[in-house]
ChimeraX commands (.cxc) that place a marker at each C-alpha (Angstrom):
marker #1 position 102.89,144.52,-107.86 radius 0.5
marker #1 position 102.26,143.28,-111.23 radius 0.5
marker #1 position 99.70,146.43,-111.95 radius 0.5
marker #1 position 102.57,148.79,-111.32 radius 0.5
marker #1 position 104.98,146.61,-113.38 radius 0.5
marker #1 position 102.53,146.95,-115.87 radius 0.5
marker #1 position 102.25,150.74,-115.54 radius 0.5
marker #1 position 105.71,151.58,-115.37 radius 0.5
marker #1 position 106.20,149.59,-118.56 radius 0.5
marker #1 position 103.66,151.35,-120.40 radius 0.5
marker #1 position 104.62,154.84,-119.44 radius 0.5
marker #1 position 108.46,154.12,-120.42 radius 0.5
marker #1 position 107.04,152.93,-123.91 radius 0.5
marker #1 position 104.60,155.67,-124.42 radius 0.5
marker #1 position 107.89,157.94,-123.75 radius 0.5
marker #1 position 109.86,155.86,-126.05 radius 0.5
marker #1 position 106.96,156.38,-128.81 radius 0.5
marker #1 position 106.01,159.98,-128.17 radius 0.5
marker #1 position 109.38,160.92,-129.83 radius 0.5
marker #1 position 109.74,158.20,-132.41 radius 0.5
marker #1 position 106.35,159.46,-133.78 radius 0.5
marker #1 position 107.37,163.04,-133.75 radius 0.5
marker #1 position 109.93,162.31,-136.18 radius 0.5
marker #1 position 108.32,160.54,-138.35 radius 0.5
marker #1 position 105.29,162.88,-138.68 radius 0.5
marker #1 position 107.68,165.74,-139.18 radius 0.5
marker #1 position 109.60,163.91,-141.55 radius 0.5
marker #1 position 106.94,162.17,-143.99 radius 0.5
marker #1 position 103.89,164.13,-143.24 radius 0.5
marker #1 position 105.67,167.35,-144.62 radius 0.5
marker #1 position 104.04,169.51,-142.23 radius 0.5
marker #1 position 104.51,172.98,-142.61 radius 0.5
marker #1 position 105.78,175.51,-139.43 radius 0.5
marker #1 position 101.82,174.80,-137.81 radius 0.5
marker #1 position 101.75,171.27,-138.02 radius 0.5
marker #1 position 105.45,171.38,-136.64 radius 0.5
marker #1 position 104.55,173.70,-133.51 radius 0.5
marker #1 position 101.36,171.85,-132.52 radius 0.5
marker #1 position 103.24,168.30,-132.92 radius 0.5
marker #1 position 106.14,169.68,-131.19 radius 0.5
marker #1 position 104.17,171.21,-128.05 radius 0.5
marker #1 position 101.91,168.31,-127.82 radius 0.5
marker #1 position 105.08,165.93,-127.75 radius 0.5
marker #1 position 106.22,168.00,-125.07 radius 0.5
marker #1 position 103.53,168.37,-123.04 radius 0.5
marker #1 position 102.70,164.67,-123.01 radius 0.5
marker #1 position 105.97,163.57,-122.07 radius 0.5
marker #1 position 105.55,166.20,-119.14 radius 0.5
marker #1 position 102.71,164.32,-118.09 radius 0.5
marker #1 position 103.90,160.75,-118.39 radius 0.5
marker #1 position 106.98,161.78,-115.98 radius 0.5
marker #1 position 104.12,163.35,-113.73 radius 0.5
marker #1 position 102.43,160.20,-114.29 radius 0.5
marker #1 position 105.15,158.32,-112.53 radius 0.5
marker #1 position 104.24,159.28,-108.99 radius 0.5
marker #1 position 107.09,159.23,-106.82 radius 0.5
marker #1 position 109.75,158.18,-108.94 radius 0.5
marker #1 position 112.46,160.39,-109.33 radius 0.5
marker #1 position 115.12,161.41,-111.94 radius 0.5
marker #1 position 117.14,163.16,-109.10 radius 0.5
marker #1 position 116.51,162.36,-105.68 radius 0.5
marker #1 position 115.06,165.27,-103.58 radius 0.5
marker #1 position 117.17,165.24,-100.72 radius 0.5
marker #1 position 120.16,165.98,-102.82 radius 0.5
marker #1 position 120.32,170.00,-101.93 radius 0.5
marker #1 position 119.58,172.54,-104.76 radius 0.5
marker #1 position 118.51,170.13,-107.33 radius 0.5
marker #1 position 116.32,167.54,-105.80 radius 0.5
marker #1 position 113.15,169.29,-106.86 radius 0.5
marker #1 position 114.91,169.85,-110.32 radius 0.5
marker #1 position 113.17,167.09,-112.05 radius 0.5
marker #1 position 109.99,168.15,-110.93 radius 0.5
marker #1 position 110.30,171.33,-112.12 radius 0.5
marker #1 position 111.66,170.29,-115.59 radius 0.5
marker #1 position 108.21,168.44,-115.93 radius 0.5
marker #1 position 105.98,171.37,-115.11 radius 0.5
marker #1 position 108.07,173.36,-117.97 radius 0.5
marker #1 position 107.67,170.90,-120.54 radius 0.5
marker #1 position 104.10,170.84,-119.88 radius 0.5
marker #1 position 103.93,174.68,-119.46 radius 0.5
marker #1 position 106.28,175.30,-123.02 radius 0.5
marker #1 position 104.29,172.41,-124.82 radius 0.5
marker #1 position 101.00,174.00,-124.24 radius 0.5
marker #1 position 102.37,177.24,-125.21 radius 0.5
marker #1 position 103.96,175.60,-128.28 radius 0.5
marker #1 position 100.55,173.61,-129.53 radius 0.5
marker #1 position 98.53,176.19,-128.76 radius 0.5
marker #1 position 100.62,178.70,-130.61 radius 0.5
marker #1 position 100.57,176.66,-133.59 radius 0.5
marker #1 position 96.98,175.79,-133.65 radius 0.5
marker #1 position 95.95,179.96,-133.78 radius 0.5
marker #1 position 98.66,180.28,-136.58 radius 0.5
marker #1 position 97.03,181.59,-139.78 radius 0.5
marker #1 position 97.11,179.09,-142.84 radius 0.5
marker link #1:1,2 radius 0.2
marker link #1:2,3 radius 0.2
marker link #1:3,4 radius 0.2
marker link #1:4,5 radius 0.2
marker link #1:5,6 radius 0.2
marker link #1:6,7 radius 0.2
marker link #1:7,8 radius 0.2
marker link #1:8,9 radius 0.2
marker link #1:9,10 radius 0.2
marker link #1:10,11 radius 0.2
marker link #1:11,12 radius 0.2
marker link #1:12,13 radius 0.2
marker link #1:13,14 radius 0.2
marker link #1:14,15 radius 0.2
marker link #1:15,16 radius 0.2
marker link #1:16,17 radius 0.2
marker link #1:17,18 radius 0.2
marker link #1:18,19 radius 0.2
marker link #1:19,20 radius 0.2
marker link #1:20,21 radius 0.2
marker link #1:21,22 radius 0.2
marker link #1:22,23 radius 0.2
marker link #1:23,24 radius 0.2
marker link #1:24,25 radius 0.2
marker link #1:25,26 radius 0.2
marker link #1:26,27 radius 0.2
marker link #1:27,28 radius 0.2
marker link #1:28,29 radius 0.2
marker link #1:29,30 radius 0.2
marker link #1:30,31 radius 0.2
marker link #1:31,32 radius 0.2
marker link #1:32,33 radius 0.2
marker link #1:33,34 radius 0.2
marker link #1:34,35 radius 0.2
marker link #1:35,36 radius 0.2
marker link #1:36,37 radius 0.2
marker link #1:37,38 radius 0.2
marker link #1:38,39 radius 0.2
marker link #1:39,40 radius 0.2
marker link #1:40,41 radius 0.2
marker link #1:41,42 radius 0.2
marker link #1:42,43 radius 0.2
marker link #1:43,44 radius 0.2
marker link #1:44,45 radius 0.2
marker link #1:45,46 radius 0.2
marker link #1:46,47 radius 0.2
marker link #1:47,48 radius 0.2
marker link #1:48,49 radius 0.2
marker link #1:49,50 radius 0.2
marker link #1:50,51 radius 0.2
marker link #1:51,52 radius 0.2
marker link #1:52,53 radius 0.2
marker link #1:53,54 radius 0.2
marker link #1:54,55 radius 0.2
marker link #1:55,56 radius 0.2
marker link #1:56,57 radius 0.2
marker link #1:57,58 radius 0.2
marker link #1:58,59 radius 0.2
marker link #1:59,60 radius 0.2
marker link #1:60,61 radius 0.2
marker link #1:61,62 radius 0.2
marker link #1:62,63 radius 0.2
marker link #1:63,64 radius 0.2
marker link #1:64,65 radius 0.2
marker link #1:65,66 radius 0.2
marker link #1:66,67 radius 0.2
marker link #1:67,68 radius 0.2
marker link #1:68,69 radius 0.2
marker link #1:69,70 radius 0.2
marker link #1:70,71 radius 0.2
marker link #1:71,72 radius 0.2
marker link #1:72,73 radius 0.2
marker link #1:73,74 radius 0.2
marker link #1:74,75 radius 0.2
marker link #1:75,76 radius 0.2
marker link #1:76,77 radius 0.2
marker link #1:77,78 radius 0.2
marker link #1:78,79 radius 0.2
marker link #1:79,80 radius 0.2
marker link #1:80,81 radius 0.2
marker link #1:81,82 radius 0.2
marker link #1:82,83 radius 0.2
marker link #1:83,84 radius 0.2
marker link #1:84,85 radius 0.2
marker link #1:85,86 radius 0.2
marker link #1:86,87 radius 0.2
marker link #1:87,88 radius 0.2
marker link #1:88,89 radius 0.2
marker link #1:89,90 radius 0.2
marker link #1:90,91 radius 0.2
marker link #1:91,92 radius 0.2
marker link #1:92,93 radius 0.2
marker link #1:93,94 radius 0.2
view
């Protein structure tokens, strides 16, 4: 029980910290387009992975017709888009 509570607390803390660190990095590090793409893509990818790490916890219950599986799909889309953005940013010249 205590281990699950600790894991849940760490995951929630990371879900809050990732956007805060992204905002700090974008505003203070004066990154170019390449850095912004990599930071944004990496943040989206990590948010999707963290949501999937929650396991059986659902934002939208699966028993609701049509939109029940939507939260799982959103997590996979976040990971795909984040990976593509970060990968595209890595291969930009400059």
